[in-house]
N, C-alpha and C positions, 0 to 999 in steps of 0.2 A: 800336281803330278809328280812321281818320282822315279827315280833312274838305278838301274841295274847293270852288269857288265854280264856281257856273255861269256861263254871260257874262252874265246876267244880274246878277250880284251875289252869290246867295241859297247859303248852305253847301249841298254836298251830301255824302251820308255817302261814305267810300270803304275798303274794306276791303285790309288788309296781305295782298301775297300773297308768298308764301313766292317766295324768290331759286333758283328751279331749276338757273339756268345754274352759278353759285357751288357750290351745295352737289354740283353732279355734278361739279363742279371736282376740290373739296377730298377725294373718295375716293381716287381715284388718288394726289393728292399726297401723303396720309395715306400709303397701301401702298407708296410707294416708298421714304419715307423712314422708313417702320416695317423697311422692305428694309435699308436702311443700317445701322439701330440694329443689329440682327441681326448684320450682317456684322462689324460693327464688334464686338460682343460675342464670337464667333467667333476673330476676328484676337486680341484681346486676350486669350482662355480659351486659345488655341493657342499663341502666344507663353510666356504664363507655365507653360504643364507643358513646351514646350522648354528655357526657361531653368531651370527645375527639373530635369529629367533629365540636363542638362552639369553643372549644380553636382553632380548625385550623382556623374556618373559622373567629374566633376572629384576629388572626395573617394576613391573608388572605386582610382583610378589613382596618388593620391599615397601612398594606404598600401602600392600595392604597390611604388613604389619604395624606398619605408622598409624593408621585409621586403627589397628586393634590394640592401640597402647593408650588408645583414650577411654577404653574402656575400663571401668572400676571397681568389677566383683565378678569373680569367675564363681563356676556351677550354677549359670543363668545363661535365658539366650540374649544372641547378640543382638545389641539396641539397633532397633531399625533402621535409624538412617544409616549408620556405619555398616549394616548387612546390605542394605540398598547398595552403597558405595562400593562396596568389595564385589558384589554377584555382577557390577558391572566387569572389572578387572578379572576377576574369572573365567568370564565367557570369552573377553580378549584371548585368555593363557589359554583356553581351549582350543580357539581356533589359530592359535598360534601351532598347536601342539598338533594337529589334525592336518596343518597344510605341511607339517615340518615329517609327516608319518612317509611317504614316499621316497624321503630322502635315508629313512632308517629300517628299510625292508630287508630280509636277507643277513647276506654276511656284511654290511656297511652297520647293522646292529652296533656289532661290537667293534668297527671301524672307527664310527664317527662320534669316539663318549665324549665330544665336546661341549654335548646336549647336556652333559651330569650338571654343569654347575648351573644351569634352568634349573632343573629335577630338582637339584637340593635345594634352591631357594626355595622354589614352590611349594616344597617337602614342609619347611623351615615355616611359611605362610602357614597353611592348610593344619598341621600340627600344632602351633598355636591359637588360631581359630577353635580347634577340636578342643582344647584344653583349656581354654577359658570358658567352653561351655559347657565342657562334660569331666573337668578337673581329673581327665584321664588322658592318658597317652594315646595315640591314634597311632593305628595297627601296619604292619607291611601290606598286610590285602587290604584295609580301607583306604590308604595310600594309592595302590592301582583301582581301585574299582573308582578315582576320581580322577583318572585320566584314561586318554582314549585306549581301545586295544591295541594299535601297532607301537606306544610307546613303552621299552621296560624299565623295570624301578628293579634296578640291582640291591641289595642287601647292605653294597655299599655307599650308594646314594640315599637308602634308607637311612642309615647310621650316621651318615654325614649330615643328613637335615637336621636328625635329630641333638647331634652335637650343639649346633648352631641356636638351636631352639631354646636349648639354657642361658646364650645369650640376652633370649628375649626374654625370658622368664625371670630373668637378674633384673633389666631395665621395670620390668612390670609390677615386681617385688618391692624393690627399692621406693618406685614411686609410690606406695601401696603405704611401705614404713614411712615413709617422709610426710604423709596426709595429715590433716588436722587430729585424726584419731586414733595415729599409729600407739599413741603414746596411752591407750586406755586404762582405766584404772577398775581396781574390783573392790568394791565395800564389802566386808565382813557384816554378815547378819546382827541385825541390831541388840538383841538378847546378848551377843557374845561379848564378856569385857576386855577388850583391847586397847592396847596404847594408841595413842594417839600418832605412832610412828608407824603402825600395823595397819590403821585402819583404810588406806590407800594403796593397793598392793600393784606396779606398772605390772601390764600385762600385754599379750599381743590377740588380735580380735583371732576368731575359727577360721577363717578363710585366710588372713595373714599368715599364722601358725603352720595352715597345710600348704602354704608356697614353699615354707620354710622346708616342712619335712619331706615334699614332693621332690625338689632340686636335691636336699640331703641323700636320697633313694636314688635318682638317676644317678647322682655323682657313685652309688658304690655300684650300681648297675654295669655304668662305663667304666669302672676301673676293676670291673672285672673280665673283661673283655679280654681274649685270649683270640690273634688274629693271625689266620695263617700269612706263609709268603707268598702266597698265589694270589691274595690282595691288593690293590692298588693302594686303598687304604690306608695299608702300613706307613708308606712314606710321611703321611699326613698326622697321622694318630697321634702320636707323641704331640706335636703343635695342639691340637683339637685337643685334647686330654689336658693339657695346660690351661688354656682360657677357660675350659669347662669347668675347671676344680676353682681358677683365681675367682669366675662369675658367682659360685659356690659360695666360696670364701666372703666375698662384699656383702650377700645377702646375710650370712651367718653373724658379722660383725655388726651390721645395722641392727638385727633385731638383737644380740647380745648389747647391744647400746641401749636398747629398752627397757630390755628386763634387768639387767644389772643398774643401771644408774638413770633409768626414767624420772623415778622420783625426784631426782636433781635437776632435772632440764628445765628452761626455760619454756615460757609457750612457745609456740611455732621451730622447737627444734626440730634439726632434720637432720639426718646420719650425714658424718663424715667422711666420702667413699674417696677422698682425692687420696690418699698414701698408699703405695705399690700392696700388692698382698704375697709375702712369699709363699709360695706352692710346695710341697713333696710330694711328690708321688708316692700311695701306699703299694 
């Protein structure tokens, strides 16, 4: 109860009336903010699911790559035991991609690009497997065919995956060059009279030489890239290019060590790749 004074100055009783205008306006306002809260909760839950899925895909893709590093020949079918082992992981990756499609539909396709890291690692794995089987690069269309229809593979994802592929090709090539038959020798025909020093010339096996040539071709192609500013990959391009160039330099140095000084190497020699390589972008 409140009081007020009449025109004669006498106190008069006054009842507090509810502020109907403020209460009516508070209802819609609270409802709006509750909707905001629900949308933010859904956003964070969706984002966490996508990040977790991307990490799981990355982990499985790395296991595929590790298994493929046990292969010893290119342009041949993947050994049955390795192919069977990796097929199980590929099936798991397909399931992960399929389950996350509802969170990546419509505008969310572009909103949640945290899935890109998983896609790029997956591209690295399947492109490495494709190269070992066919000794060719997988195309963007072939990558899309190996993913569920609801997963978008951007040009950036494709190129970043191929940049990372050069690192795996480098490891594969160095292991190949370091193997027992890396410093193969070429004996000239018996009817040709040559000195003893020229009877045996170090050379690379055809598959090893192809690895070096393919990596150098990839480097030339990457260095010709001209990326418009609208692409997010621009911020990572310099670092990726430097790492790629470093990988190719390591393989070249190992190959040159065999070709130039191969006849002087003791049995069991392996290329020394511990020293840093200075890479200058062309």
